[in-house]
PASEBA-1860 file (N, C-alpha, C; in nm, 3 decimals):
! residues 66
1> MTESAPST> 4.551/1.448/0.165/4.423/1.492/0.195/4.347/1.442/0.263 ~ 4.235/1.556/0.299/4.192/1.526/0.444/4.055/1.486/0.455 ~ 4.042/1.437/0.591/3.887/1.419/0.558/3.769/1.437/0.675 ~ 3.654/1.457/0.633/3.624/1.517/0.700/3.564/1.442/0.827 ~ 3.480/1.505/0.883/3.417/1.455/1.025/3.285/1.403/1.002 ~ 3.254/1.290/1.052/3.108/1.281/1.025/3.017/1.335/1.086 ~ 2.861/1.399/1.075/2.816/1.477/1.052/2.707/1.458/1.232 ~ 2.733/1.536/1.309/2.644/1.498/1.464/2.532/1.554/1.425
9> QSTPSGPS> 2.469/1.594/1.341/2.309/1.648/1.331/2.232/1.453/1.352 ~ 2.101/1.523/1.423/2.035/1.416/1.458/1.953/1.414/1.355 ~ 1.879/1.328/1.346/1.725/1.287/1.297/1.659/1.239/1.350 ~ 1.515/1.317/1.298/1.383/1.327/1.398/1.332/1.177/1.411 ~ 1.280/1.170/1.533/1.215/1.021/1.543/1.054/1.046/1.536 ~ 0.998/1.154/1.448/0.875/1.171/1.453/0.811/1.068/1.327 ~ 0.717/1.137/1.290/0.621/1.027/1.176/0.729/1.013/1.079 ~ 0.805/1.133/1.025/0.899/1.168/0.875/1.046/1.034/0.953
17> GPAAEEPQ> 1.028/1.034/1.028/1.173/0.941/1.123/1.227/0.825/1.020 ~ 1.326/0.774/1.096/1.391/0.645/1.028/1.292/0.554/0.964 ~ 1.376/0.477/0.881/1.272/0.401/0.766/1.251/0.235/0.908 ~ 1.286/0.249/0.985/1.295/0.120/1.065/1.154/0.106/1.146 ~ 1.090/0.173/1.131/0.949/0.176/1.181/0.839/0.069/1.058 ~ 0.744/0.002/1.081/0.733/-0.063/1.020/0.606/0.013/0.910 ~ 0.567/-0.038/0.792/0.507/0.101/0.717/0.324/0.012/0.783 ~ 0.246/0.154/0.794/0.145/0.139/0.836/0.047/0.112/0.687
25> PVADLSSA> -0.104/0.019/0.702/-0.208/-0.056/0.639/-0.229/0.087/0.551 ~ -0.257/0.056/0.449/-0.333/0.158/0.351/-0.500/0.117/0.394 ~ -0.563/0.016/0.394/-0.688/-0.002/0.443/-0.698/-0.152/0.442 ~ -0.804/-0.133/0.653/-0.821/-0.263/0.669/-0.926/-0.355/0.551 ~ -0.866/-0.463/0.518/-0.977/-0.541/0.406/-1.021/-0.668/0.447 ~ -1.039/-0.666/0.594/-1.014/-0.832/0.649/-1.216/-0.818/0.677 ~ -1.269/-0.713/0.701/-1.421/-0.729/0.704/-1.497/-0.711/0.533 ~ -1.384/-0.700/0.488/-1.456/-0.738/0.357/-1.541/-0.821/0.292
33> PLPTRRTL> -1.672/-0.784/0.198/-1.726/-0.872/0.190/-1.632/-0.982/0.089 ~ -1.687/-1.136/0.096/-1.619/-1.238/-0.030/-1.647/-1.229/-0.145 ~ -1.678/-1.231/-0.285/-1.731/-1.309/-0.398/-1.816/-1.385/-0.375 ~ -1.914/-1.447/-0.439/-2.009/-1.525/-0.435/-1.972/-1.651/-0.562 ~ -1.999/-1.744/-0.548/-1.934/-1.844/-0.691/-1.963/-1.772/-0.849 ~ -2.125/-1.759/-0.778/-2.160/-1.666/-0.936/-2.125/-1.575/-0.995 ~ -2.022/-1.461/-0.872/-1.954/-1.339/-0.925/-1.800/-1.389/-0.999 ~ -1.732/-1.499/-0.920/-1.667/-1.572/-0.946/-1.661/-1.630/-1.097
41> RHRRSIPA> -1.776/-1.662/-1.126/-1.762/-1.737/-1.253/-1.791/-1.647/-1.351 ~ -1.834/-1.542/-1.311/-1.898/-1.389/-1.437/-1.754/-1.369/-1.431 ~ -1.698/-1.370/-1.388/-1.546/-1.279/-1.351/-1.468/-1.357/-1.467 ~ -1.465/-1.509/-1.456/-1.369/-1.579/-1.534/-1.439/-1.616/-1.666 ~ -1.549/-1.594/-1.729/-1.610/-1.590/-1.801/-1.602/-1.524/-1.988 ~ -1.532/-1.561/-2.036/-1.466/-1.499/-2.188/-1.603/-1.458/-2.218 ~ -1.687/-1.487/-2.246/-1.773/-1.424/-2.331/-1.840/-1.283/-2.260 ~ -1.819/-1.280/-2.102/-1.868/-1.174/-1.996/-1.719/-1.100/-2.028
49> QLVRFAVF> -1.628/-1.157/-2.067/-1.497/-1.034/-2.048/-1.511/-0.945/-2.218 ~ -1.539/-1.057/-2.305/-1.517/-1.001/-2.436/-1.658/-0.862/-2.457 ~ -1.770/-0.928/-2.365/-1.886/-0.762/-2.385/-1.818/-0.681/-2.304 ~ -1.753/-0.682/-2.174/-1.760/-0.573/-2.103/-1.621/-0.514/-2.171 ~ -1.552/-0.584/-2.292/-1.373/-0.509/-2.353/-1.468/-0.449/-2.440 ~ -1.563/-0.466/-2.534/-1.634/-0.406/-2.655/-1.715/-0.275/-2.577 ~ -1.794/-0.264/-2.457/-1.862/-0.173/-2.450/-1.754/-0.072/-2.364 ~ -1.648/-0.094/-2.287/-1.546/-0.025/-2.279/-1.476/0.059/-2.402
57> NARIVKII> -1.462/-0.011/-2.442/-1.402/0.059/-2.592/-1.452/0.151/-2.674 ~ -1.626/0.099/-2.677/-1.682/0.143/-2.749/-1.737/0.362/-2.658 ~ -1.723/0.351/-2.523/-1.705/0.426/-2.450/-1.608/0.526/-2.480 ~ -1.504/0.489/-2.473/-1.339/0.536/-2.501/-1.367/0.596/-2.677 ~ -1.443/0.505/-2.740/-1.456/0.588/-2.887/-1.519/0.684/-2.894 ~ -1.656/0.683/-2.836/-1.711/0.805/-2.807/-1.655/0.940/-2.751 ~ -1.598/0.943/-2.628/-1.554/1.027/-2.577/-1.428/1.072/-2.665 ~ -1.356/1.049/-2.745/-1.258/1.037/-2.845/-1.347/1.103/-2.961
65> RH> -1.435/1.074/-3.011/-1.460/1.151/-3.119/-1.530/1.276/-3.085 ~ -1.583/1.290/-3.019/-1.647/1.446/-2.929/-1.544/1.569/-2.873
END
């Protein structure tokens, strides 16, 4: 068998270059507002979640029936 010589082509070092560069963040969320206690309580509320679930399902059913 014969051994093949390694490729001598160089890879580009631009934006599509080697994967050694660190990935860039998609969005900077450091200045995003934090939720209030009321918002957090509402998000964790089981009755509120059930109402949201029912409303969402009703909207989906309405779309499917038309």
